[in-house]
N, C-alpha and C positions, 0 to 999 in steps of 0.2 A: 503117094503124094499125089499123083494125078487122081486116084478116087477121092481125096479129099478136096483138092481144087473143084473138081465137077460138082460136088455135093455142097459146098460152103462157099466158094470164091476165096479170095485171099483171106490170110488170118493165120493163126497159130495152129501148126500142124499137131506138137504134142509137147509137154512140159516133162522136164526129166529132174531127179532130184535122186539124192542118195540116201536119204533116211537116216542120216546121221549115224551110219554104222551099223544100225540094227542088222541081226542076222540075216542071211538071205532067205532061208526057208521061212524065217518068220514074216518077211514082207510079201513075201508070194502067198502065203496063208491068210495073211490080212487082207489084201485085195480079194481074194476070193470070199473070204468070210462075207465081205461086204457087197459080193453080187458082180465082181470084176475079176474075172478069170484072164489069165495071161493068153495073149493072142501070139503073141513071138518072143522068143528068148534066146539067148546064145551068148558066146563069149569072143569078144572081138581080140584077135592077136592072142589067144589062149589064155588072156588074163583077165579083162574087163569083161566082167558079167553084166549084162544088159535083159531086161524082160520090159514088154508092151502089154498094157491092160485095155481091156473092154470099157473104158469109160466115156468114150463119146457121146452117147445118148445121153447120160446125166451130167455132162461138164461143156460139151461142144468140141472137146478137144479129147487126146488120147493122152494118158500119163505113162512116163516110162521110170523105171529105177534102175539105176547101175551101181558099179562099184568099181573104182580103181584102186588095184593094192597098192600098199607103201611102195614108193621108188620106181612106179610106172612112169616111162618116159615115151611121150608122143613121137610117131616117126616124123621124120620129114615129109612133107607133101610131095607127090609125084609131080604136079603141076599147080601153079597158081592160078586163079581167074579173077579180076582180069588180069592181074600181073602180083608180084610179090610184094609184101608189105613194106612201107618205107624203112630204112634202116633206124635203129634207135640210135 
């Protein structure tokens, strides 16, 4: 984030999307085929796959694809800043 702010100032750091359920390997291969290699990939909580691509020069931002499996539950945050959201 700091590198982005230093290079561009405030703005959109990255755009994330799930590719309508396209197979994971296909997503990665299609970005590479178009000249955008993955720069960071992993799995959050051992379930949610994510990958960032080197799209900044072409789009002025970074693209990310992700996949949340069916039934994935977000954990409760450890902290809220500046405070918890209002009760529903």
